[in-house]
C-alpha positions in Angstrom: 77.8 -67.7 6.8 79.7 -66.1 9.8 81.7 -63.3 8.9 84.0 -63.9 11.8 85.5 -67.3 10.0 89.0 -67.1 8.9 89.8 -65.3 5.6 90.8 -68.8 4.1 87.4 -70.2 4.9 85.4 -67.2 3.1 87.6 -67.4 0.0 84.9 -67.7 -2.9 87.0 -70.7 -4.6 87.0 -72.6 -1.6 83.3 -72.2 -1.0 82.8 -73.2 -4.6 84.9 -76.2 -4.3 83.3 -77.5 -1.3 79.7 -76.9 -3.1 81.0 -78.6 -6.0 82.4 -81.7 -3.9 78.8 -81.9 -2.4 77.3 -81.7 -5.9 79.3 -84.1 -7.0 78.6 -86.8 -4.0 75.1 -86.3 -4.8 75.4 -87.1 -8.7 77.6 -90.2 -7.7 75.1 -91.6 -5.3 72.2 -91.1 -7.6 73.8 -92.8 -10.6 75.1 -95.9 -8.3 71.4 -95.9 -7.0 70.1 -96.0 -10.9 72.5 -98.7 -11.5 75.4 -96.8 -12.8 77.8 -97.8 -9.8 80.8 -98.4 -12.2 81.3 -95.0 -12.9 84.2 -94.0 -11.0 84.5 -90.8 -8.8 85.3 -87.9 -10.8 84.3 -90.1 -14.3 81.1 -88.6 -14.6 82.5 -85.3 -15.3 83.1 -86.1 -18.8 79.3 -86.4 -19.9 78.2 -83.1 -19.8 80.9 -81.8 -22.3 80.1 -84.7 -24.8 78.3 -83.5 -27.8 75.8 -86.1 -30.0 78.5 -86.1 -32.6 81.6 -86.6 -30.4 84.7 -84.8 -29.9 88.2 -84.8 -29.3 89.7 -85.4 -25.8 91.8 -82.7 -25.9 88.7 -80.7 -26.2 87.0 -82.5 -23.8 89.5 -82.3 -21.5 89.6 -78.4 -21.7 85.6 -78.3 -21.4 85.8 -80.3 -18.2 88.7 -78.4 -16.9 91.0 -81.3 -16.5 94.6 -82.3 -18.0 94.6 -83.9 -21.0 96.4 -87.1 -19.5 93.4 -87.4 -16.6 90.6 -87.1 -19.4 92.3 -89.8 -21.3 92.2 -92.1 -18.3 88.7 -91.6 -17.7 87.7 -91.9 -21.2 89.6 -95.4 -21.1 87.6 -96.3 -17.9 84.4 -95.0 -19.5 85.1 -96.9 -22.6 85.9 -100.2 -21.1 82.6 -100.1 -18.9 80.6 -99.4 -22.2 79.7 -95.9 -21.5 81.9 -94.3 -24.0 83.0 -95.3 -27.9 85.8 -93.7 -30.0 85.2 -92.9 -33.5 87.1 -91.5 -36.6 87.2 -88.1 -36.7 86.1 -86.7 -40.2 87.4 -83.4 -39.9 90.8 -84.6 -39.0 92.4 -88.3 -39.7 94.9 -88.0 -37.2 92.4 -87.8 -34.4 89.3 -89.7 -33.1 86.2 -88.5 -31.4 84.8 -89.6 -28.2 81.3 -90.2 -28.2 78.7 -91.4 -25.7 77.1 -95.2 -26.5 73.5 -96.0 -25.9 74.1 -97.0 -22.0 76.2 -93.7 -21.9 73.0 -91.7 -23.0 71.4 -93.0 -20.4 73.6 -91.4 -17.7 72.4 -88.0 -18.6 68.9 -87.9 -17.6 70.0 -89.9 -14.1 72.8 -87.2 -13.6 70.5 -84.4 -14.4 67.7 -85.9 -11.8 70.3 -86.2 -9.3 71.2 -82.5 -9.9 67.7 -81.1 -9.6 67.6 -82.9 -6.3 70.4 -81.3 -4.8 69.5 -78.2 -6.0 65.8 -78.2 -4.8 67.7 -79.3 -1.5 69.7 -76.5 -1.4 66.5 -74.3 -2.1 65.1 -75.8 0.9 68.1 -75.1 2.8 68.0 -71.0 2.1 65.2 -70.2 -0.3 64.5 -70.7 -3.7 64.8 -67.0 -4.4 68.5 -67.4 -3.0 69.4 -69.8 -5.0 68.4 -68.2 -8.0 69.9 -64.7 -7.2 73.2 -67.5 -6.4 72.6 -68.7 -9.8 72.1 -65.3 -11.6 75.1 -63.9 -9.9 77.5 -67.1 -11.1 76.1 -66.8 -14.5 76.8 -62.9 -14.9 80.0 -63.3 -13.8 80.9 -66.6 -16.0 79.4 -64.4 -19.0 82.1 -61.2 -18.1 84.9 -63.7 -17.7 84.4 -65.0 -21.1 83.6 -61.8 -22.7 87.0 -60.3 -21.1 89.1 -63.2 -22.0 88.8 -65.5 -25.2 90.7 -68.3 -23.7 88.6 -68.1 -20.7 85.5 -68.2 -22.8 86.9 -71.6 -24.6 87.2 -73.0 -21.2 83.9 -71.7 -20.3 81.4 -73.6 -23.2 79.7 -76.7 -22.4 77.3 -78.1 -24.8 74.4 -76.5 -23.6 75.5 -73.3 -24.1 77.7 -73.4 -27.1 75.6 -72.5 -30.2 77.6 -75.0 -32.4 76.1 -78.0 -30.9 
């Protein structure tokens, strides 16, 4: 990227957001191509954070980095479409857990394949070594943020790196 760009175009947050948008578009296209076109824009964000035993909406929202109301709306749409279901929470009778249905569990491998394809494309546009270096640096930064701030650590937990799941 050209170092002569205005400072705002070089901000890490903007660059990460733009990359995330490209990634999300590729996932949505992959899901639509596999027959999951009824998953609305932005609703796919719930799937990576739902463990097999289910999760309360407030925790799902925290992990996905969205407001509870926004996640509740996504869950309602995905539940209506048959991807998610609500179950009683065995640990707290006042709340429910959100869990994937059989149809919902079929989404994850399709989304993962679409993610693999976009990362492969990005490795072709840069190099496999550069993409791996970027991945390592981002992992290291996330790890250090989590170590320095317990509140951030809770936000940074996904089912793939949470030892409790």
